[in-house]
N, C-alpha and C positions, 0 to 999 in steps of 0.2 A: 590425490585430491580429485573429487568429483567436480567436473565442469558444469555445475548447476548451482542452484540457490536454495538455501534453508531459510524460512521465515520464522521469526520469533515475535509473538505479540498477539493481537486480538482476532478472535473468531466469534462472531455473534450471529444471532437470528435477526435478520432484517424483516420487520413487518411493513410490506408495501401496500399502501391504499389502493384498492380495486373498485372504488365506487361507493354508493349508498344503497342501503336496503332498510326499508321501513324506519328511515330516520337515523340509522346507525351506519358508521363507516365500516366497510368490510375490508379486511387485511389478508394478504397473502404471506405466509411465513416462508422466508427464503433463507438459505445459508449465505453468510456474508462476513463482513469484517475486513478491513483494509488489507492487513498482512495475509490472511488466509485467501482472499481474493487474488492477490498478486501471485501466490504460489499456484493457484489454479490457472491463471493466465499463462504462466511459464510451463506448466505441464501440458496445456492445450497447444502450446507452440513446439512441443517436443523436447523441452529442456527438463532435465532431472530436477525435481523440486520436492522438498519436505516441509511440513508445517509443524513447529513446536510451540504450543501456546496452551493457556489454561482455559478449561471449560468446566461447567459444573458436573457433578456426579448426578446428573438427571437426565431426563428424555432428551432435552435439547442438546446437551452435550454429546450424547451418543449419536444423535442425528447429524450433528456437524461432523463428527468423525467419520461416519459412514459416507456422507455426501461428498466431503472433500476427497476422501480416498477414491470414490467413484470417477472423479475427474482425473485420476492418475497421480495424485500427490501422496507422498509417503506420510503416513499419520501415525506410525507406531510409537513415536515418542511424544504425542500429545499428553498433557497433563490434566488429570482429573482432580480438581481441587475440592476436597470435602468442605462442607460448611458454607459454599458460595454457590449461588446459581449462575447459570450461563447468562452471559450479557444479552439482553433483549433490547433491540433498538427499534423504535418506530420511526419510519421515515415519512416526512411531510413534504409533498411536492408542491412547489411554488409555481405561480403562473408563467414564469420565465423558464421553466423546466429544471431550475436548481432545487437543492434539497436542504432541509432543516431536520434536526434529529432530536428525539426524546428517548432516553435511556431509562430502563427499569433494572431491578436486581443490582443496585449500586451499593458497594462496589462489586462489579461482576468478577467471575472466577479469572478472567484474563488479567485483572489488576492485582491479583493476590497470589502470585506465583513467587516463592522464595528461590534463591539461587541454588540451594541444595536439591531442589526438585528438578533442575534442568539437566538433562543428559548432554553435558558440554562436549564430550569426546565424540558424540554423534554429530553434533553441529559442526565440529572442526573438520569433518570429512568433506564439506563442501567448499567451493571457491568463493561463494558470495554469501554474506548473511544480511538478510533484509529486515528492517524494523520500521515502526512508525513511533509517533509520540503517544498514541491513544492508551496503550496499556500502561504507560507511566503516569497517567493523570493522577493516580492515587495508590495507596496500598503498597504491598511488598514489592510489586514489579518495578516501583519507582527505584528501588535500590538494586534489584536483581539485574535489570536491563543494562545499566552502565557497567557493571561487573563483567557481564557476558561480552559486551562490546570491547571492552579493554582486553579481555583474554583472546577474543577472536582476532583482534588487530595485532596483538603480540605474536600470535601464531601464523600470521601472514594472510589472513582472510581479507577480502575486500568487503567494505560495508556500504550497503545501500540504505538511505534514509529518506522516507516519505514523511514530510513534516505533519500533514494531516491535522491542522489546528481545528479544534472543536471548542469554541468559547464557553459553552454550556458545561463543559467538564471541570472548569476551574472556578474558584471563588473570587480570585482577583486576577487581572491582567499580568501582574508581576510574577505570580505564581506560575501562570501559564508560560511566560517568557523563560523562566528558569528551566522548566520541563523541556520546552521546545528547543532550547539552545544546547542542552546537555549532549545529545547524540553527535552534534557538530564536532566534537573533539575528536571523534574517530571516523566520521563519514567520508567516504571516497566519492560516492554519488548521492547528490541531494536533489529531491524533487520538491518544488513549492509551487503554490499558486502565487498570483500577484499580491493578494492580501497577505499571504503568509510571509512573503519576502518583505513586505513592509513591516509586519509585526516583529520579524527577526532583526532587520537592519535599520528600521526607522525610515526607509526610503524605498524607492522603486526603480526599475530600469537598470541599465548596464552597470553603473558604478555599484549599485547595491548588490547586485549578483556577483560582481567581482570581489566583493568583500567576503563572500563565502569561499571563493577560490583562495583568497589570501589567508583565510582561516584553516586551509588544509584540504579542502575538497578538490577533486581533480575534475569532476564534471557537475555542472549545475543545470537543471532543467526547470524552466518556468512555464507552467502551463496557463493558457489564456483562453480556455473554452473554445468557442467557435471561431477564434482569432488564431488558433494554432498554438505554437510554443516557441519560446526563445531558448537557445542553448548556449552555454558558455563552457569553455574548457582552457586548458593552459596554452593551447595553440590558436586561440581566437574565439569567435562567437558568430552567431547566425540566427536565422529564423526559418521555421517550416510552417506553411499554411495548413489549416485543418481541411478535412474532406467534409463538404457540406451535405447533410442529410437530415431527415426528419427525426427529431428527438422523441422517443417514446418514454424513456427513463434513463436519466444520467447517473443513476446509482452505480459506483464501481468504475465509472469512465477513466478516472484518474489512475486506478490500479491497472486497467487495461492498457493505458498509455505507457506507464513505467514498465509493466511486464513485457509489452511489445518491444520497448526500447532495449531492455536488458537481454531479451531473447535474441534480437538481432545481433547485438554486440558479442554475446557469447558464442554465436555461430560464425560471425564474419569479421569481427573487429577486435579492438583492444580496449578493454575498460581502464587499463593503466595509463596507456599512451595513445589515445585516439587521434586520428587526423581529422580534417575538415569534411572530407568525403564521407567517412564512417560516421560522423556525427549527423550529418545531413540525412543520409539513407536511414539510419537508425530512427531518427525522428519522424521522418515520413512513414515508416513502418508503424511506429508507435501511434501516430495520428489516425492511421487507417484502422489499426486494431481498436482504438478508442471509438471511432465512428461507427464501426460495424456493431459495437456493443450497445450503443445507446438506441439502436433500433428495436431492441426487445426489453422486456421486464425482467428485473432481478440482476444481482451483481454476478453471480457465478453462472447462472443459466443462460446469460446473455454472451459469454466469452466465445469469441470465434476461434476456430482452429487455425493452425498455420496455413493449411491448404486454403481455407476460406479467405484468409488475409491476402494471401499471395495471388489468388485467381479473381477475386472480386474487382470489378471495374466501376468506379464511380463516375 
């Protein structure tokens, strides 16, 4: 088994606003998508990573395959889905530096992957399978991803799950909750924001996070923006402060956080039975990775290397 991570889910084109020209918003087309971003973060940290997900048989799909590969991620098993366009996502930056999203080409090719299109045996070569909820928002992937998770878990893989709640992807909150809760049946590592934790459990704080541990997760990470993160595991809980820096673009910061955490643990710790020191050091590394990423524009282009993370002094 390869001591690395394979991601299944979304890869999209993020259109990042770059200002105004003659009354029109100018956008920069950047490779993105939560799961694909995560794979890039891991590869930049020196961890073997592969991405398996659906893109359109179009210019944007080929562009994504080439760019993700250039960052060191294995993309040979990406799925080019006929009849669907690559997911195009327009990012809207708010005054507080946070983001809102508008998607076109709906449903995108990432949401129209059937189980028989997935090279399951290739995925099973890796130690960790990483997913998010986004590709399950609708379409065939809603059925394919749970089948893949079940098979991966049965074959001994660890499951990493970034909840990644996007309210605009769902017609009702009840439908969203069904989708968001589905991967929890197999997840070993769960990353949530405070808002996502409340959506999943109906509350916030320690008791709510521990509900996810009771549900079967071994590690729960609650990201809190510039307030750092809380972490929970079967041996306890704690908090790691963020590294304060000027935020240019927070797109992909959560992916950098989780990628940083997983990469540290795969090199130095135990994802199955971590101790307090490992959790603390992995979260510090994750916060530093995320802080460095928001100093630049773009989800993938802003990802720091392992050397940059280890050497940078805030």
